[in-house]
C-alpha positions in Angstrom: -6.7 -3.4 11.3 -8.2 -5.0 8.3 -8.9 -2.0 6.0 -6.7 0.9 5.0 -7.5 4.0 3.0 -4.7 6.4 2.3 -3.4 8.9 -0.3 -0.9 8.0 -2.9 1.8 10.0 -1.1 1.5 7.7 1.9 2.1 4.6 -0.3 5.1 6.3 -1.8 6.5 7.0 1.6 6.1 3.4 2.7 7.8 2.3 -0.6 10.9 4.4 0.4 11.1 3.4 4.0 13.0 0.1 4.5 11.8 -0.1 8.2 8.2 -0.6 7.0 9.0 -4.2 6.3 9.4 -4.9 10.1 5.6 -4.7 10.5 3.2 -7.6 9.9 0.5 -6.5 7.4 -1.0 -9.9 6.9 -4.3 -9.0 8.7 -5.0 -6.2 6.2 -7.5 -7.5 3.7 -8.3 -4.3 1.8 -6.2 -1.3 0.8 -7.6 1.8 -1.0 -5.4 4.6 -2.1 -5.5 7.4 -4.6 -5.3 11.1 -5.2 -2.4 11.0 -7.6 -0.5 9.0 -10.2 1.2 5.8 -8.9 4.3 4.4 -10.5 4.2 0.7 -11.5 7.0 -0.1 -8.9 4.9 1.5 -6.1 1.9 -0.5 -7.1 3.9 -3.7 -7.2 5.4 -2.8 -3.8 1.8 -2.5 -2.4 1.0 -5.9 -3.6 4.0 -7.4 -1.8 3.7 -5.3 1.3 0.0 -6.2 1.8 0.1 -9.8 0.8 -3.5 -10.7 1.7 -5.2 -7.5 0.6 -7.4 -6.6 -2.3 -5.9 -3.3 -3.5 -7.9 -0.6 -5.2 -5.9 2.3 -6.7 -8.1 5.2 -7.7 -6.9 8.2 -9.7 
């Protein structure tokens, strides 16, 4: 998997689930999410969680 598109709610869930960190997301090179307001800490989490990805947040 190299691209992901998801709603803001999914990114919020990943942010709250500690077990998500056990997965290797280094192959993901693009993440698109939107549909709602994102808190700054969730956007910073996405940057760390998908270290090699260009992230596009659309609201």
